[in-house]
SEDOTOR-524590 format. One line per 10 residues: number of its first residue (from 1); their letters; for each residue x negated, y, z negated of C-alpha. Coordinates in steps of 0.02 Angstrom, whole numbers. Layout:
// residues N
NUM = A = X Y Z; ... $
This chain:
// residues 96
1 = MVNYTSENDV = 0 0 0; -69 170 49; 0 340 -1; -19 483 122; -3 670 101; 36 704 284; 159 624 405; 35 655 546; -98 553 456; 22 407 437 $
11 = IHDLVSSKID = 68 409 621; -115 427 672; -165 275 568; -21 174 639; -62 217 820; -247 184 793; -207 13 713; -282 58 544; -116 4 471; 12 -119 540 $
21 = AILFPDTEID = 178 -42 488; 259 103 398; 422 138 308; 480 304 377; 650 392 379; 744 337 535; 780 513 593; 596 560 582; 530 404 669; 655 429 810 $
31 = KVIANGTPII = 585 605 835; 407 539 838; 453 408 969; 551 536 1071; 393 644 1075; 301 503 1162; 208 419 1020; 177 238 1073; 260 148 926; 415 41 909 $
41 = ALKPYAFLGY = 549 57 776; 616 -108 716; 805 -112 703; 902 -125 597; 796 -1 502; 723 -57 336; 732 122 273; 862 255 312; 835 438 269; 989 525 206 $
51 = SGIAVEKENN = 1015 712 215; 1102 804 78; 1133 968 -8; 999 1025 -131; 1015 1158 -265; 879 1216 -383; 918 1146 -556; 954 1279 -685; 1059 1279 -841; 1166 1430 -809 $
61 = TSSKSLVNNL = 1348 1457 -766; 1319 1523 -590; 1222 1369 -532; 1352 1252 -608; 1490 1347 -519; 1394 1340 -355; 1366 1152 -372; 1549 1122 -412; 1603 1223 -260; 1480 1130 -148 $
71 = IEITHVMHQD = 1545 963 -212; 1725 1015 -175; 1682 1083 -1; 1583 926 42; 1726 815 -19; 1853 906 90; 1735 901 241; 1710 715 214; 1898 683 203; 1941 779 361 $
81 = RTLTSIIMNY = 1789 706 453; 1712 878 485; 1555 818 396; 1545 663 506; 1563 770 662; 1422 885 610; 1306 742 560; 1339 646 721; 1298 802 821; 1123 810 747 $
91 = FNNDYS = 1078 630 701; 1185 514 810; 1219 411 654; 1348 444 518; 1255 465 354; 1404 540 265 $
């Protein structure tokens, strides 16, 4: 097992056969392949990268209110499939 600090270093070592395989988020590896890097993604993927909403953690009323509103908005968007539509537009896979 090798830990890397740069995605480019991982891809370089894979292409140059210094390592045999990597676990990489599916959306990122698809971009690398689309850019012409000579590697093959095994499917089904062993590792899927999920996107989500992130908020800086603080213990104050305004951040709690923001998080609660984001949860409600996301819930509604999931129910009416707006979230699925947006995700499919960018990732061609429904991570919602």
